C-alpha positions in Angstrom: -28.1 83.2 -49.7 -30.7 82.4 -47.1 -33.9 84.3 -47.0 -34.5 86.0 -43.7 -37.3 84.8 -41.5 -40.6 86.6 -41.9 -41.6 86.3 -38.2 -38.6 85.7 -35.9 -39.5 84.0 -32.6 -40.4 86.3 -29.8 -39.1 86.1 -26.3 -42.7 85.9 -25.0 -43.4 82.8 -27.2 -40.3 81.2 -25.8 -41.4 81.9 -22.2 -44.8 80.5 -22.9 -43.2 77.3 -24.3 -40.9 77.0 -21.3 -43.8 77.4 -18.9 -45.8 74.7 -20.6 -42.8 72.4 -20.7 -42.2 73.0 -17.0 -45.9 72.2 -16.1 -45.6 68.9 -18.1 -42.4 68.0 -16.3 -43.8 68.7 -12.9 -46.9 66.6 -13.7 -44.7 63.8 -14.9 -42.6 63.9 -11.7 -45.7 63.8 -9.6 -47.1 60.9 -11.5 -43.7 59.0 -11.1 -43.6 59.8 -7.4 -47.2 58.6 -6.9 -46.4 55.4 -8.8 -43.3 54.8 -6.8 -45.2 55.4 -3.5 -47.9 53.1 -4.6 -45.5 50.3 -5.4 -43.4 50.8 -2.2 -46.3 51.6 0.1 -44.9 55.0 1.1 -47.0 58.1 1.8 -47.2 60.6 -1.0 -45.5 64.0 -0.7 -47.2 66.3 1.7 -49.0 63.7 3.7 -46.0 62.9 5.9 -45.5 66.6 6.7 -49.0 67.0 8.1 -48.8 66.1 11.7 -50.9 67.0 14.7 -49.6 69.6 17.2 -47.6 68.2 20.1 -48.7 68.3 23.7 -45.8 70.7 24.5 -47.1 73.3 22.0 -50.5 73.2 23.6 -49.1 73.6 27.2 -47.1 76.8 26.3 
């Protein structure tokens, strides 16, 4: 017969581990995207979306 666990894992501990893993995965994806952009010469995420306002918007 198995002996019962003394301290069963808590839901809070699991959530903390999942958050930490998510941060690591996001950081890895950002690093991969930056490396890919560097090798292909593309702008990194966010830079392409930042554009100056158009003349039409200023005329309104």
